[in-house]
C-alpha positions in Angstrom: -0.1 0.2 0.1 2.9 2.1 0.6 4.6 1.5 -2.3 1.6 2.7 -4.3 1.4 5.7 -2.3 5.1 6.8 -3.3 4.4 6.4 -6.6 2.0 9.5 -6.6 4.8 12.3 -6.7 2.9 15.7 -6.1 4.0 19.0 -7.6 3.8 21.2 -5.0 4.6 25.2 -5.9 6.4 27.8 -3.7 4.3 30.7 -4.0 7.4 32.9 -2.5 8.7 33.1 -6.0 5.3 35.3 -7.0 5.1 38.9 -7.2 3.9 40.4 -3.9 1.1 42.8 -3.5 0.1 44.6 -0.6 -3.8 43.8 0.6 -4.7 47.2 -0.4 -4.0 46.2 -4.1 -6.3 43.0 -4.3 -9.3 44.6 -5.8 -7.4 46.6 -8.6 -5.2 43.4 -9.2 -7.7 40.4 -9.2 -9.1 40.1 -12.4 -5.8 41.2 -14.2 -3.5 38.6 -16.1 -0.4 38.4 -13.4 -0.5 35.9 -10.5 0.7 37.3 -7.4 0.4 36.6 -3.6 -0.4 38.3 -0.9 2.2 38.0 2.0 1.7 37.8 5.6 4.1 40.0 7.5 5.7 37.5 9.7 6.0 33.8 9.1 3.8 31.7 11.2 0.1 30.9 11.4 -1.0 33.8 9.3 -3.8 34.1 6.2 -1.8 33.8 2.7 -3.9 34.9 -0.2 -2.5 33.5 -3.6 -3.7 34.5 -7.2 -2.7 31.5 -9.3 -4.5 31.5 -13.0 -8.4 31.2 -12.6 -8.0 30.6 -8.9 -8.2 32.8 -5.7 -6.8 30.6 -2.8 -6.9 31.6 0.8 -5.3 29.6 3.3 -4.1 29.7 7.0 -1.8 27.0 8.3 -2.5 26.1 11.8 -0.8 23.8 14.7 -0.4 19.9 14.0 -0.8 20.6 10.5 -4.4 21.7 10.5 -5.3 24.3 8.3 -8.0 26.2 6.6 -8.6 26.5 2.8 -10.9 28.2 0.8 -10.7 28.5 -3.2 -12.6 30.5 -5.5 -13.0 30.9 -8.8 -12.2 33.8 -10.7 -14.9 34.8 -13.1 -13.0 37.4 -15.1 -15.6 38.7 -17.5 -18.9 39.4 -15.1 -15.7 40.5 -12.2 -17.0 38.2 -9.5 -15.7 35.2 -7.4 -17.5 32.0 -7.4 -17.0 29.6 -4.5 -15.2 26.5 -5.4 -14.0 24.6 -2.0 -13.8 25.2 1.4 -12.4 23.2 4.2 -11.3 23.2 7.3 -9.1 20.9 8.8 -9.1 20.8 12.7 -6.2 20.0 15.0 -6.4 16.3 15.3 -8.1 15.4 12.1 -5.8 12.7 10.8 -6.7 13.3 7.0 -4.5 14.1 3.8 -2.2 16.7 4.1 -2.5 20.2 2.7 -0.5 19.6 -0.2 -2.3 16.2 -1.2 -5.3 18.6 -1.8 -4.0 21.6 -3.8 0.0 21.8 -5.4 0.9 24.7 -2.6 3.9 24.3 -0.2 2.1 24.8 3.4 5.0 25.7 4.9 5.8 28.5 2.7 5.6 31.2 4.8 5.5 28.9 8.0 9.0 27.8 8.9 8.2 26.4 12.3 5.8 23.8 11.1 5.7 20.6 12.3 4.7 17.5 10.5 1.8 15.5 12.2 2.1 11.8 12.7 0.8 10.0 9.5 -2.4 7.9 9.9 -2.2 4.4 8.9 -5.9 3.9 8.6 -6.4 6.0 5.3 -6.7 3.9 2.5 -4.9 3.9 -0.9 -8.1 5.0 -2.6 -8.2 8.5 -0.7 -4.5 8.9 -1.9 -5.5 8.3 -5.9 -8.4 10.6 -5.3 -6.4 13.2 -4.0 -3.9 13.2 -6.6 -6.8 13.3 -9.3 -8.0 16.6 -7.7 -4.8 18.3 -7.1 -4.0 17.5 -11.1 -7.3 19.5 -11.8 -6.6 22.3 -9.7 -3.2 22.4 -11.0 -4.7 22.8 -14.5 -6.6 26.0 -13.4 -3.9 27.5 -11.3 -1.8 27.0 -14.6 -5.1 29.4 -16.3 -6.2 26.0 -18.3 -10.1 25.5 -18.9 -11.8 22.7 -17.4 -13.1 20.1 -20.2 -16.9 18.9 -19.4 -15.4 15.4 -18.2 -12.9 17.3 -16.1 -16.1 19.3 -14.4 -18.0 16.1 -13.8 -15.0 14.7 -12.3 -14.3 16.7 -9.9 -17.9 16.9 -8.9 -17.5 13.2 -8.0 -14.0 13.6 -6.0 -15.1 16.6 -4.2 -18.1 14.6 -3.1 -16.3 11.2 -2.1 -13.4 13.5 -0.5 -15.4 15.9 1.6 -18.8 14.6 2.2 -17.9 12.7 5.1 -16.3 15.2 7.3 -18.8 17.9 6.1 -21.8 16.0 7.1 -20.2 15.2 10.6 -19.3 19.2 10.8 -23.1 19.9 9.6 -25.1 17.8 12.3 -23.0 19.5 14.9 -23.7 22.9 13.8 -27.1 22.3 13.3 -27.8 21.1 17.1 -26.0 24.1 18.3 -28.0 26.7 15.9 -31.2 25.0 16.8 -30.6 25.2 20.6 -29.6 29.0 19.9 -32.3 29.5 18.3 -35.0 27.8 20.3 -33.4 30.4 23.5 -34.0 33.4 21.3 -37.6 32.8 19.3 -40.2 34.9 21.0 -43.9 33.7 21.2 -44.8 36.8 18.7 -42.2 34.5 16.1 -43.9 31.4 17.0 -46.8 32.4 16.5 -46.2 34.3 13.0 -44.1 31.0 11.8 -47.2 29.0 12.4 -49.4 31.1 10.2 -46.6 31.4 7.7 -46.4 27.2 8.0 -50.7 26.9 7.4 -50.2 29.4 4.1 -47.4 27.6 2.9 -49.4 24.7 2.7 -52.5 25.9 1.4 -50.6 27.8 -1.3 -48.5 24.1 -1.8 -51.6 22.4 -2.0 -53.1 24.7 -4.7 -50.1 24.7 -6.8 -49.3 20.9 -6.5 -52.7 20.0 -7.7 -51.4 21.1 -11.1 -48.1 19.8 -10.8 -48.4 15.9 -10.5 -44.9 14.8 -10.6 -42.2 15.5 -8.3 -39.7 18.0 -9.3 -36.3 17.0 -7.6 -32.9 17.2 -8.7 -33.2 15.1 -11.6 -36.0 17.3 -12.9 -34.8 20.4 -12.5 -31.2 18.6 -14.3 -33.7 18.1 -17.6 -35.9 21.2 -17.0 -33.2 24.4 -15.8 -35.9 26.9 -17.6 -38.7 25.7 -14.5 -39.1 28.2 -11.5 -38.9 26.1 -7.9 -42.4 26.6 -6.0 -41.3 25.1 -2.8 -37.9 25.2 -0.3 -37.2 21.7 -1.5 -37.4 22.9 -5.2 -35.3 25.8 -4.6 -32.6 23.3 -2.8 -32.5 21.1 -6.0 -32.4 24.0 -8.7 -29.3 25.8 -6.4 -27.3 22.4 -6.3 -28.3 21.6 -10.2 -26.3 25.0 -10.9 -23.3 24.3 -8.5 -23.0 20.6 -10.0 -23.0 22.3 -13.5 -20.3 25.0 -12.6 -18.6 23.5 -9.7 -19.4 26.3 -8.0 -21.7 28.7 -7.1 -22.5 32.6 -7.2 -24.4 35.6 -5.4 -26.7 36.4 -8.7 -27.3 32.7 -9.4 -28.5 32.4 -5.8 -30.6 35.5 -5.9 -31.9 34.8 -9.3 -33.3 31.1 -8.7 -34.7 33.1 -5.0 -36.8 35.8 -7.2 -38.2 33.1 -9.2 -39.8 31.5 -6.2 -41.0 34.7 -5.1 -42.7 35.4 -8.6 -44.2 31.8 -8.6 -45.7 31.7 -5.4 -46.5 35.5 -4.5 -44.4 35.8 -1.5 -42.3 38.8 -0.1 -38.5 39.0 -0.2 -38.7 39.2 3.5 -39.9 35.2 3.8 -36.3 34.5 3.4 -35.2 36.5 6.8 -36.3 33.7 8.8 -33.5 31.0 9.9 -35.6 28.2 9.8 -36.1 28.9 6.3 -32.4 29.6 5.1 -31.5 26.1 7.0 -34.1 24.2 5.0 -33.2 25.4 1.8 -29.1 24.9 2.3 -29.6 21.6 4.3 -32.0 19.6 2.4 -30.6 16.3 1.5 -30.8 16.2 -2.5 -29.0 13.8 -5.2 -31.2 10.7 -3.7 -29.8 12.2 0.2 -26.1 12.1 -0.8 -25.3 15.7 -0.6 -26.9 19.1 0.7 -26.1 22.7 -0.6 -24.0 23.4 2.8 -21.9 20.3 2.0 -21.0 21.1 -1.6 -20.3 24.9 -0.9 -19.3 25.5 2.5 -19.7 29.6 2.0 -23.4 28.7 1.4 -25.0 30.7 4.3 -23.1 33.8 3.0 -24.0 33.6 -0.6 -27.7 33.3 0.7 -27.2 36.5 2.8 -25.4 38.2 0.2 -28.4 37.2 -2.4 -31.0 38.0 0.3 -29.4 41.8 0.7 -29.4 41.9 -3.1 -33.6 41.2 -3.0 -33.4 44.4 -0.5 -35.5 42.4 2.4 -37.1 44.8 4.2 -40.4 46.2 4.6 -40.0 49.2 2.4 -39.3 46.6 -0.8 -41.6 44.9 -2.5 -41.0 41.3 -4.3 -41.7 42.7 -7.8 -39.2 46.0 -7.1 -36.2 43.3 -5.5 -36.5 40.8 -8.4 -36.8 43.4 -11.1 -34.0 46.2 -10.4 -30.6 45.6 -10.9 -28.6 45.1 -8.1 -24.5 45.8 -8.3 -22.7 42.2 -7.5 -21.1 42.2 -4.2 -17.2 43.3 -4.9 -14.5 41.2 -3.2 -14.6 43.2 -0.6 -17.8 41.2 1.1 -14.9 38.3 1.3 -11.7 39.9 2.1 -11.0 42.7 4.6 -9.7 45.9 3.1 -7.2 48.4 4.7 -7.0 52.3 3.6 -4.1 53.8 1.7 -2.9 54.8 4.9 -3.0 51.9 7.3 0.5 50.7 7.9 1.7 47.2 7.5 1.1 46.2 11.1 -2.4 47.2 11.1 -2.9 45.1 7.7 -1.2 42.0 9.4 -4.0 42.2 12.6 -6.8 42.7 10.1 -5.5 39.5 8.3 -5.1 37.9 11.1 -8.5 38.3 12.2 -9.9 37.6 9.4 -8.2 34.1 9.5 -9.3 33.5 13.2 -13.2 34.4 12.0 -12.7 32.3 9.0 -11.9 29.1 11.0 -14.7 29.8 13.5 -17.6 30.3 10.5 -18.3 27.0 10.2 -19.5 26.7 13.5 -22.2 29.7 12.8 -25.2 29.8 10.5 
């Protein structure tokens, strides 16, 4: 088994060799051709941002081989970022090393890195799967396009490599989130929820009378033009889009939500309820194998940004929110900014705070 692993030689790039730019230049440089790195001020457990080809890679090393890794696809044409992969390997998680997932040295700016104990339980199949994903990420880092076959393969690899850990985190996060919601929910909110549920059931019964077949993941794969008429169908359609592009944008989420509002006559404020958001993002799809949150780690951030684009307030009607041309969020909504007068010490602290917030975001709705 070990002999088979050693044959899978991984090429890892030292991002120290890329041109370095300050954090304040990220917005202006992101959609240009040149690759770059935003270096931490000091070596250690600090956030590193790397623009390589079609990818924006953000990672933060931790102790004992732990790390946080977020990868985004750069949509240069529409000048937006698309979530591709978001994983967090905590302390004590004896899984695949960082370099097995993406061809970058985790120790590029972390000279005091200590190599963790190898896990003898890792099977050869996991190393082969990670090797294939590593090759696809390398193509994107070199600026190459993925074929349809590559995209299909990447979907399978992501699901087989990371769905187990993600599902375990989902279950833990869900228990904590539901406990917090029960404590914070008032009697008035409970009453309003009951009324909304009754109206939803009555509305769905009327709509389903004219829709005899179940419209699930497979249905929307074959009929992408169909508007969703239930929370389940919103989940199904969003996952179809994510599967097709290996990512999901804020605009795509907003468009699907608008279709639902138009089909059901609801107001945009309907999506402000935490229970509605959880239902959409954590409903099992594709024969119960994956959820939107399991496939797109930043799904809650995407959903919140989409709601902002809808203009979910009492002063906005559903028609206005879906028909108006809203400006897409810039990368400023994902990464911290510093003013031109901010010194490098302050920039370091903002990077460190962002890394810590990112590591903790998996435990928040």
